[in-house]
Structures are given as structure tokens and as C-alpha cells.
FIDO-693453 format. One line per field, with one value per residue (C-alpha): x, y, z; residue in three letters; residue number from 1. Coordinates in Angstrom, 3 decimals, decimal comma. Example, Ala and Ser with C-alpha at 12.3 -4.5 7.8 and 13.67 -1.06 7.14 Angstrom:
# residues 2
x 12,300 | 13,670 $
y -4,500 | -1,060 $
z 7,800 | 7,140 $
type ALA | SER $
seq 1 | 2 $
//
This chain:
# residues 230
x -13,673 | -10,157 | -8,058 | -10,775 | -10,180 | -6,469 | -6,554 | -8,852 | -6,325 | -3,068 | -5,377 | -6,260 | -3,128 | -1,286 | -4,161 | -3,075 | 1,066 | 0,249 | -1,965 | 0,847 | 3,572 | 1,214 | 0,500 | 4,694 | 5,354 | 2,992 | 4,707 | 8,190 | 8,745 | 11,343 | 13,312 | 14,899 | 15,474 | 11,751 | 10,789 | 12,999 | 11,498 | 7,911 | 9,108 | 11,198 | 8,349 | 5,488 | 6,270 | 7,601 | 3,753 | 2,136 | 4,577 | 4,507 | 5,163 | 3,094 | 5,742 | 2,851 | 0,979 | 3,553 | 5,628 | 3,715 | 4,915 | 4,373 | 2,877 | 0,585 | -0,775 | -4,843 | -5,418 | -7,709 | -5,945 | -6,234 | -8,278 | -5,660 | -3,879 | -6,993 | -7,768 | -4,154 | -4,592 | -7,862 | -5,965 | -2,989 | -5,532 | -7,979 | -7,092 | -8,782 | -9,785 | -7,986 | -8,432 | -5,264 | -3,657 | -1,588 | 1,934 | 0,495 | 0,410 | 2,589 | 6,153 | 6,121 | 3,204 | 1,572 | -2,192 | -4,459 | -7,410 | -9,283 | -6,176 | -4,055 | -1,402 | -0,031 | 2,742 | 1,628 | 2,995 | 3,339 | 0,599 | 1,375 | 0,944 | 3,086 | 1,031 | 3,648 | 1,535 | -1,181 | -2,800 | -3,503 | -6,841 | -6,206 | -3,872 | -6,599 | -8,802 | -9,349 | -9,384 | -7,769 | -8,177 | -5,363 | -7,050 | -6,236 | -6,549 | -6,738 | -8,464 | -6,505 | -8,340 | -10,038 | -6,816 | -6,245 | -3,449 | -2,821 | -1,577 | 1,833 | 3,581 | 3,005 | 6,298 | 8,160 | 6,814 | 3,435 | 1,305 | 4,015 | 2,982 | -1,152 | -1,544 | -5,025 | -5,284 | -6,223 | -7,253 | -5,632 | -6,836 | -3,973 | -5,198 | -4,843 | -1,729 | 0,947 | 4,133 | 5,842 | 5,705 | 8,775 | 10,702 | 8,609 | 5,687 | 3,590 | 5,988 | 4,840 | 0,729 | 0,693 | -3,184 | -2,631 | -4,024 | -5,540 | -3,713 | -5,767 | -4,002 | -6,776 | -4,119 | -1,420 | 1,276 | 3,185 | 7,165 | 9,072 | 8,606 | 11,238 | 13,388 | 10,979 | 7,662 | 5,172 | 7,483 | 6,286 | 2,468 | 0,668 | 2,284 | -0,480 | -0,663 | -3,179 | -2,009 | -4,651 | -4,421 | -5,305 | -4,645 | -2,828 | -0,233 | -0,077 | 3,317 | 4,908 | 3,547 | 4,580 | 8,146 | 8,349 | 6,611 | 7,503 | 11,396 | 9,789 | 6,906 | 5,893 | 7,399 | 4,011 | 2,052 | -0,258 | -0,644 | -3,908 | -5,323 | -8,276 $
y 87,008 | 88,850 | 86,200 | 83,191 | 83,994 | 84,314 | 80,274 | 79,412 | 80,699 | 79,206 | 75,736 | 75,966 | 76,824 | 73,809 | 71,594 | 72,385 | 71,908 | 68,733 | 67,479 | 69,013 | 66,435 | 63,535 | 64,498 | 65,019 | 61,783 | 59,694 | 61,051 | 60,800 | 57,962 | 57,801 | 54,986 | 55,336 | 51,121 | 50,121 | 52,778 | 51,054 | 47,452 | 48,306 | 49,991 | 47,500 | 44,407 | 45,756 | 45,222 | 41,963 | 41,108 | 43,245 | 41,310 | 37,782 | 35,255 | 32,235 | 29,549 | 27,124 | 29,064 | 29,361 | 26,502 | 23,238 | 19,805 | 16,836 | 15,155 | 18,105 | 18,113 | 17,295 | 14,118 | 14,824 | 13,656 | 15,939 | 15,248 | 14,544 | 12,682 | 10,658 | 9,940 | 8,558 | 6,115 | 4,832 | 4,343 | 2,284 | 0,196 | -0,085 | -3,349 | -3,092 | -6,667 | -5,566 | -7,715 | -9,977 | -8,614 | -9,987 | -9,391 | -10,978 | -14,195 | -17,089 | -17,170 | -19,936 | -22,097 | -25,455 | -25,547 | -28,158 | -26,828 | -29,227 | -31,980 | -29,148 | -27,990 | -24,980 | -23,073 | -19,723 | -16,508 | -12,447 | -11,402 | -14,860 | -18,624 | -21,300 | -24,506 | -27,060 | -30,799 | -32,401 | -35,328 | -38,673 | -37,752 | -34,821 | -36,643 | -38,664 | -36,111 | -34,640 | -31,310 | -29,166 | -25,234 | -23,471 | -20,577 | -17,048 | -16,639 | -19,079 | -18,150 | -18,750 | -18,012 | -14,875 | -13,682 | -14,205 | -15,222 | -14,517 | -17,744 | -16,482 | -19,910 | -23,149 | -25,064 | -27,532 | -30,972 | -29,624 | -31,488 | -33,744 | -37,245 | -36,552 | -39,325 | -38,523 | -34,759 | -33,316 | -29,440 | -27,191 | -23,751 | -21,661 | -18,920 | -14,338 | -14,222 | -17,393 | -15,363 | -18,310 | -22,245 | -23,664 | -26,913 | -29,960 | -28,262 | -30,598 | -33,236 | -37,221 | -35,582 | -37,590 | -36,434 | -32,734 | -31,270 | -28,252 | -24,787 | -21,416 | -18,683 | -16,943 | -13,625 | -11,787 | -11,746 | -15,169 | -14,397 | -17,385 | -21,371 | -23,369 | -26,400 | -29,131 | -27,768 | -29,315 | -31,946 | -35,267 | -33,938 | -34,507 | -34,039 | -31,554 | -29,648 | -26,284 | -23,264 | -20,323 | -16,728 | -13,531 | -12,471 | -9,045 | -11,394 | -13,778 | -13,285 | -12,566 | -16,236 | -17,907 | -17,026 | -18,179 | -21,422 | -22,892 | -24,310 | -26,153 | -27,552 | -30,344 | -29,009 | -29,291 | -27,132 | -24,499 | -20,860 | -19,095 | -15,813 | -15,135 $
z 78,248 | 76,492 | 78,748 | 77,600 | 74,076 | 74,624 | 76,203 | 73,546 | 70,904 | 72,507 | 72,675 | 69,445 | 68,082 | 70,245 | 68,903 | 65,132 | 66,206 | 67,468 | 64,468 | 61,920 | 63,351 | 63,723 | 59,743 | 59,454 | 61,201 | 58,894 | 55,954 | 56,968 | 59,314 | 61,529 | 60,569 | 57,154 | 56,874 | 57,603 | 54,849 | 52,410 | 53,409 | 52,604 | 49,244 | 48,358 | 49,884 | 47,836 | 44,285 | 45,508 | 46,339 | 42,802 | 40,942 | 41,858 | 38,476 | 38,860 | 36,710 | 36,836 | 34,316 | 31,345 | 31,781 | 32,779 | 33,634 | 30,619 | 34,013 | 35,091 | 31,179 | 30,277 | 29,957 | 27,227 | 24,009 | 20,730 | 18,196 | 15,821 | 18,315 | 19,106 | 15,296 | 14,766 | 17,676 | 16,454 | 13,396 | 15,069 | 17,138 | 14,225 | 11,812 | 8,322 | 6,267 | 2,446 | 0,143 | -1,169 | -3,820 | -6,480 | -4,745 | -1,637 | -3,902 | -2,990 | -5,403 | -7,657 | -6,303 | -8,399 | -9,358 | -11,254 | -13,100 | -15,249 | -15,638 | -16,343 | -14,353 | -13,506 | -12,053 | -10,757 | -9,331 | -9,034 | -12,163 | -14,706 | -14,686 | -17,087 | -18,213 | -17,280 | -17,851 | -17,260 | -15,774 | -17,663 | -18,110 | -20,342 | -22,572 | -23,810 | -25,412 | -28,582 | -27,858 | -25,498 | -24,494 | -22,645 | -21,228 | -21,535 | -17,572 | -14,095 | -10,404 | -7,395 | -4,756 | -6,681 | -7,919 | -12,306 | -13,683 | -17,506 | -19,311 | -20,379 | -21,202 | -22,484 | -20,483 | -22,234 | -22,772 | -21,371 | -23,803 | -25,201 | -26,007 | -25,770 | -28,460 | -29,308 | -28,983 | -32,672 | -31,874 | -29,485 | -28,535 | -27,596 | -24,950 | -25,916 | -23,136 | -24,208 | -25,172 | -24,963 | -26,341 | -25,348 | -25,935 | -26,834 | -25,637 | -28,443 | -29,247 | -30,249 | -30,413 | -33,980 | -34,511 | -33,496 | -36,777 | -36,506 | -33,400 | -33,336 | -31,368 | -30,265 | -29,518 | -31,222 | -28,225 | -29,574 | -29,529 | -28,895 | -30,232 | -28,637 | -30,416 | -31,438 | -30,151 | -32,632 | -33,890 | -35,024 | -35,367 | -38,052 | -41,245 | -42,390 | -39,772 | -39,771 | -38,129 | -37,098 | -35,970 | -36,345 | -39,789 | -38,521 | -37,254 | -39,512 | -41,241 | -38,101 | -36,057 | -39,264 | -39,151 | -35,513 | -36,176 | -39,672 | -38,502 | -35,625 | -37,375 | -40,219 | -43,578 | -44,725 | -42,442 | -43,041 | -41,908 | -42,088 | -41,375 | -39,863 $
type MET | LYS | LYS | ASN | MET | LYS | LYS | ILE | LYS | SER | MET | ILE | ALA | GLY | ILE | GLY | ALA | ILE | SER | LEU | ALA | ALA | VAL | ILE | GLY | MET | ALA | GLN | PRO | ASP | ASP | PRO | GLU | LYS | THR | ALA | ALA | ALA | VAL | THR | ALA | ALA | PRO | ALA | ALA | THR | THR | THR | VAL | ARG | PRO | ALA | ALA | THR | VAL | ARG | PRO | SER | SER | LEU | ALA | SER | PRO | LEU | PRO | SER | ALA | SER | ALA | ALA | ALA | ASN | ALA | ALA | LYS | LYS | THR | VAL | LYS | LYS | GLU | THR | PRO | MET | SER | VAL | MET | ASP | ALA | PRO | ILE | GLN | GLN | ARG | ILE | THR | LYS | LYS | GLY | MET | ILE | TYR | GLU | TYR | LYS | ALA | THR | TYR | ALA | HIS | LEU | ILE | GLY | CYS | THR | SER | ALA | VAL | LYS | LYS | LYS | LYS | ASN | ILE | LYS | ILE | PRO | SER | LYS | ILE | CYS | VAL | GLN | ASP | ILE | TYR | TYR | ASP | VAL | THR | MET | VAL | ASP | TYR | GLU | ALA | LEU | LYS | GLY | CYS | LYS | LYS | LEU | GLU | LYS | VAL | THR | VAL | GLY | GLN | TYR | VAL | LYS | GLN | ILE | ARG | TYR | ALA | ALA | PHE | LYS | GLY | ASP | SER | LYS | LEU | LYS | LYS | VAL | VAL | PHE | GLN | GLY | LYS | LYS | LEU | LYS | ASN | VAL | GLY | ASP | GLU | ALA | PHE | LYS | LYS | THR | SER | PRO | ARG | LEU | GLN | PHE | ILE | MET | PRO | ALA | SER | VAL | LYS | ASN | LYS | TYR | ARG | LYS | LEU | LEU | ARG | PRO | GLU | SER | PRO | ALA | HIS | ALA | SER | TYR | LYS | GLY | ARG $
seq 1 | 2 | 3 | 4 | 5 | 6 | 7 | 8 | 9 | 10 | 11 | 12 | 13 | 14 | 15 | 16 | 17 | 18 | 19 | 20 | 21 | 22 | 23 | 24 | 25 | 26 | 27 | 28 | 29 | 30 | 31 | 32 | 33 | 34 | 35 | 36 | 37 | 38 | 39 | 40 | 41 | 42 | 43 | 44 | 45 | 46 | 47 | 48 | 49 | 50 | 51 | 52 | 53 | 54 | 55 | 56 | 57 | 58 | 59 | 60 | 61 | 62 | 63 | 64 | 65 | 66 | 67 | 68 | 69 | 70 | 71 | 72 | 73 | 74 | 75 | 76 | 77 | 78 | 79 | 80 | 81 | 82 | 83 | 84 | 85 | 86 | 87 | 88 | 89 | 90 | 91 | 92 | 93 | 94 | 95 | 96 | 97 | 98 | 99 | 100 | 101 | 102 | 103 | 104 | 105 | 106 | 107 | 108 | 109 | 110 | 111 | 112 | 113 | 114 | 115 | 116 | 117 | 118 | 119 | 120 | 121 | 122 | 123 | 124 | 125 | 126 | 127 | 128 | 129 | 130 | 131 | 132 | 133 | 134 | 135 | 136 | 137 | 138 | 139 | 140 | 141 | 142 | 143 | 144 | 145 | 146 | 147 | 148 | 149 | 150 | 151 | 152 | 153 | 154 | 155 | 156 | 157 | 158 | 159 | 160 | 161 | 162 | 163 | 164 | 165 | 166 | 167 | 168 | 169 | 170 | 171 | 172 | 173 | 174 | 175 | 176 | 177 | 178 | 179 | 180 | 181 | 182 | 183 | 184 | 185 | 186 | 187 | 188 | 189 | 190 | 191 | 192 | 193 | 194 | 195 | 196 | 197 | 198 | 199 | 200 | 201 | 202 | 203 | 204 | 205 | 206 | 207 | 208 | 209 | 210 | 211 | 212 | 213 | 214 | 215 | 216 | 217 | 218 | 219 | 220 | 221 | 222 | 223 | 224 | 225 | 226 | 227 | 228 | 229 | 230 $
//
């Protein structure tokens, strides 16, 4: 029995030594270079950087545009029909309305003449505005010789926006005996504007500008013309 116990103890001791050696062998490999390689390889596996996740080429970008980009694209492709403005109007164009000939541009128009039919009228009204293609233009001037030689003309009504009556505008209208000004904007009366009109020509204007208009009209009107405020 004693001999068997000694054998068993020696066997256990041998097994323990073998296990201890195996453990030591696993903890400390024989080849240090392999150990270093394993150590360096491991971090590389765990710290792999994916550049595609942070820097993406434009060719790989999402094909769907952002909301703002889509809105901008829609604005560029959709053209809205806008109404014609006065600044889009033709420059220095002519038009005839009710026998009166006008030149118009920007926001204003000038009366520059009349047809033979108008020259036979007894009463002429120069409008405050004319309308061309839904655009309104203030009639601001009676141009030179515009209504010259209207032999049957007796009365003229001048629109409220007229600022100038130019040279010989009514010259030779021998029967013209009344001129009615609707506005207060008259600033200039050209030479001989009312020459050879009726000797008793009467001017009627707003009372607040009577004195001003008389100074403008008197030098270019018949000597016995009268001036009346209303």
C-alpha cells in the first residue's frame, strides 16, 4: 500500500508539472517575434478607419436634392407672367386717339398734332391721360403747332397735368374764344402760343393759380384777353 501511494503521488506531481509547463508555455510563447506581430496586428483590427463614412465624393452623394435646392430649381424653371409696367413701354411711340396725335414714353405723353377731322371741330378737350395697352400716360405738354390752324375751334379744355404749351400751339385759331384749364401745373407758355386767336379770348383757371397763369399767358395772348379764376 505504501508503494502504491508513492506511485500515485509521483503521478500527480508529474501531471501538475506538465500542466504548469503548459500554462507557462501559453503565457510566454517561445517566439517573441510572433508575439509582437500578434500585438501589433490586434490594434489594427480594432482601429480600422472607414474614410467612406466621413469623406464622400460628390459622385456618390445622394441624388435627392435638399428642400431649398428643389425650391430654387422650381423658381428657375417656372416663369410667371407679369403685367406690363410703364418702364417696359416702347420709347417715343406715336398713337392717334379720337383724332388727336400723341407721342408717349415712360409715364407721360405729349399732344403733337391732330387729324383734319379734328381741325373742323368747335370744341376740343385735351385729356389728362391717355391709355395705351392698359397703361396710362399723363398728358403733360401741348407741343409746338399741335392745334395750329383749327379755323372752326371755339373752345379748348386743357387737362389737369399739362405743364407746357409750346410755340404756336394754337396760333391762327381765329375763332378760339375760351380756354379752360383744369389743372394747376402749367409752368411754361411758348412764344406766339395764342397768336391770331379771338381778340376777346378768355382764359379760365383755378382761382389759386390765377395770378401765376396770367403772367405766363399774357405775353403770348391777344392784348384784350381776360383771365378768370373759378
